[in-house]
C-alpha positions in Angstrom: -65.7 27.0 -16.0 -64.0 24.0 -16.8 -62.0 21.9 -14.4 -58.7 23.2 -13.7 -57.1 19.3 -13.8 -58.7 19.3 -17.4 -55.6 20.5 -19.0 -53.4 18.0 -17.2 -55.8 15.2 -18.2 -55.7 16.0 -21.9 -51.4 16.2 -21.9 -52.4 12.4 -20.2 -54.7 10.9 -22.8 -51.9 9.7 -25.2 -50.1 7.8 -22.8 -52.8 6.4 -20.9 -54.3 5.1 -24.5 -50.7 3.8 -25.2 -50.9 1.8 -21.7 -47.8 4.2 -20.5 -49.6 6.0 -17.7 -48.5 4.9 -14.1 -51.2 3.3 -12.6 -52.0 5.6 -10.0 -52.2 8.5 -12.8 -54.3 6.1 -14.6 -56.9 5.6 -11.9 -57.0 9.4 -11.0 -57.6 10.0 -15.0 -60.8 7.5 -15.0 -62.2 9.0 -11.6 -61.9 13.0 -13.9 -63.2 11.3 -17.0 -66.4 10.0 -15.1 -67.5 13.6 -14.3 -66.2 15.6 -17.1 -68.0 15.2 -20.4 -65.4 17.8 -22.2 -62.2 15.3 -21.4 -64.4 12.4 -22.2 -65.4 14.0 -25.6 -61.7 15.4 -26.4 -60.8 10.7 -25.2 -62.9 9.8 -27.7 -61.7 12.2 -30.7 -58.5 11.0 -29.7 -59.1 7.4 -30.1 -61.2 7.9 -33.6 -58.3 10.0 -34.6 -55.6 7.3 -34.0 -57.5 4.5 -35.4 -58.0 6.4 -38.6 -53.9 6.8 -38.9 -53.6 3.3 -38.2 -55.7 2.3 -41.3 -53.8 5.0 -43.6 -51.5 3.5 -45.7 -48.8 5.3 -47.4 -47.6 4.0 -50.8 -44.8 6.3 -51.1 -42.7 8.6 -49.0 -40.8 11.4 -51.2 -37.4 11.9 -50.2 -36.9 15.3 -47.9 -36.2 18.4 -49.5 -32.7 20.1 -49.4 -34.0 22.5 -46.7 -34.7 19.4 -44.5 -31.8 17.4 -44.7 -29.9 20.6 -44.3 -31.8 21.1 -41.1 -31.5 17.8 -39.9 -27.9 17.2 -40.4 -27.6 20.6 -38.4 -29.6 19.2 -35.9 -27.7 15.9 -35.8 -24.2 17.6 -35.5 -25.2 19.9 -32.6 -25.8 16.7 -30.2 
């Protein structure tokens, strides 16, 4: 049975990699990672995904469809 803290750790990994996690939480996360292979594997997978996304260069971003534009306008109007 995985450690019940894993779900919370998984949720905090993006903030951890972005340097946005408070120091106290970083220490807790690092302690957990030392003893949890599934969380460590997920962290490495997340790092690899982030690196791949940073290398991706989009040459042309298509205009949003009418449906997307309509949904965005509705969302903005609700605020």
